[in-house]
N, C-alpha and C positions, 0 to 999 in steps of 0.2 A: 247179242245184241238186238234187246227189246225195242219193235218200232212201235208207238199208240200215238194218235191224235185224240183230239177230246173236245167239240164244240159244244156251245150251248143245246142240253136236252140231253146229252149223250149220259148213259149211264155204267154209274161203275158194277162191274161185278164183282167178285169176290178169288178171281184166278188170279189176280197179279197182289202178290202181299209186299213185295219191297225191291226195291233198288237197291243194291248194296254197295257203299262203299268205304274202304278202309282208306279212313288218313284221320290221324292225331291232331293234323292243322283245322281240318274242316270240324271234328271232334269237339276242339279245344274253344271254337268259333260259336259253336252253338248254343245257344241258350239252354240252361239247367230244363229239361222236361221229359216225357213219357221214355223213360230204361227199361230195355228189355233184355236179358243177359248181357249188360254189361255196352249194350250197345245204345247210341238215343236217335230214335227215332220222329220223323220231322214227316211233314205235309206238302207237296206244291198247292199252288191257290186252286189247281183243279183236283185236289184231294188227292195224286198218286204220292204215295210215303216211300219215305226212304230212309234205309234202315244203315245208321253212322259206326263206325267200329273204331275204338283207339287203339290204331292200328300202323305200322308205318309202311307208306306207299308202295307197294311192289315194284320191281321193274317193269312188269304189263302195264301200270299205270292205276289209278284209285280206285277205278272201276270190277269189284269181286269177284260180283254176279247178281244174280237175280235170286229170287223167293217165290214160288208159284203154289198153287192150291192141286192138288190129285185125289181123285175120289177112294185109288185105287192104289196104295204103294205097288205092289209085286207087280200090276202090268202097268206100270209108269216105267221100273224099273227093267222092264224085259226088251220095252219097245226102245229105250234110248241106250242100253248101252247092245240088244242085238241088232239094232237095225240101224242107230245115228252113230253106233260107235262109241258112247262116252264108257266112263270106267264111276263105278260105286269110289266114291272117297268119303265118305263118312256115313253111317246109316246107325240111328236108336229109332224105336217103338213111334209111328206116326209120322214119321223125318228121315228125309235121304237128300246125301249131297252128292250131284254128278257131275264130273269133267272129263274134258280128255287129259288133264292133267293138272298137278296143281297150280302150277304156275302160271296159269288161263284161268280167267273169267270163268266161275262153275255154276249150275242148275242146281236151287233147293227147291226141293219139294215139301211141303208138307200139308197131312192126309186130311180132309176134310170129308163130310157123309155126301158132296155133290159140288159140280163145278159149274157157274152161274158165268157167263162169259158180257153179259149182258149188250151193250152196245159199246164199247169204249176197249173193247179189246186188243192187242197187237199179235206183233210176230214175232219171233224169235228166227234169227241167221248168224249164220255159222260160215266163215270160209274154208273151203276143204278142197283137196286135188281135183281136178275136172276128171281124169280119167278116175277117181273114185263113186260118182254120180249116178252112175246108170245101174253099177253094182249095187247100190245103195235101195233105190229104186224097185230094182226086179228084185229084192230080197223082203223088204215090205209089200211088194202085191204078189209075192208067193205067201205070205204069212197072213194075207186078208188086211192089210191096212189100208185105209183112203192116201190116195196119190190125192192133191188138189192140182196141181201143177206138174206135169209130165216134164222129162229131160228137154229142157229147152233152151235154144242160143238167143241171146237178146242181142240185137244189132246197135253199135252205136258209131251215129256217125262222125268219122275222122277218130275213133280212138277204138278202143279195143273190147270185141265180143265177151262177152257175159254169159256162161251156161248158169242154168239152175234148175232143180228138181222144188217143188212144193211137197212136206205131208202134212198130215194131219196125226196126233198120234191118238193114245184112246181117251184121253180127254177132251180130245178137240181141239186142240194148240196146235196155232199154225210152225210148222218150223222150215223154212227157209235154207236150204247146202245150194253155197254161191261158188261157184270155180273162184281158188284162189287166184290164180293166175291174172282171168283179166279182170277178178278184181283190184288185185293190186296196183296195179298197171293204173286203171281209174281212180286207184286210191290217192295218188302220187300226185304233189302238191304244185299247181298250174300257175304262177305268177301275174297271170292273164285273167285269173278267173274272175274277180272281182267285174275287171272290162267287161267280160264276155257277156258278164250275169245282166249290167247295167244297159249293154246296148240290145238284151236278146227279151230284158223286160218293154225297152222303150218301141222293141218293134214286135210286140205281139198282138195289139191290141186293146189291150186291156182297160186302158185311160179313157178310149171311148167308150168301152162297153160301161165303165162306173159313170159317165157322163150322159149315159142313158139314162141311168138308175138313179140320177142326182144324187149317188154320195159321193164320197174322195176315195181313192186304193187307200192313203195310208189310217183311213178310219173303220176298213171291211177287215 
């Protein structure tokens, strides 16, 4: 998954090409617009592109992957396969698609002269068995790759702890490996979630902060 935030003044680079969606229903609901290789290309109000394919939704869901820019396809393949453990699923000149297997969302790279992350870049995250994190970090270090966040256990009060390692690939993409066991425990639906969120918002003191600034929380 790619997580990316943008606010007024954030500049989009050329790194993030599209979030890929496979859904005949969504494809048919979209107005006729830009078509590329049989897919419809649309953008969010903030400029983030979506590539919608006229395909059935898979058992894993409608998100089929993401498309990113690479300045060096061979270097990208080496890092993503040897360090992160993905497999080359498809490759043609200037393009490569990588994934853990065909049933999961994949990462597609398109080669360009350079990668510009600008100010609106995000982070890619994978849930991986916790006992594989340290070995992946060690291998990355041995081959001279940058580790942005070494193996660390993040405590969550009253809930599961989560272990993470954050890598940087040759083009500066941030890739977070999250311990799968803790991630799945934290992802379980909590029927009290809405109430707990409302309670936390009331107790966080932000109403007073916004009042001092002369603005309302809802308009921020």
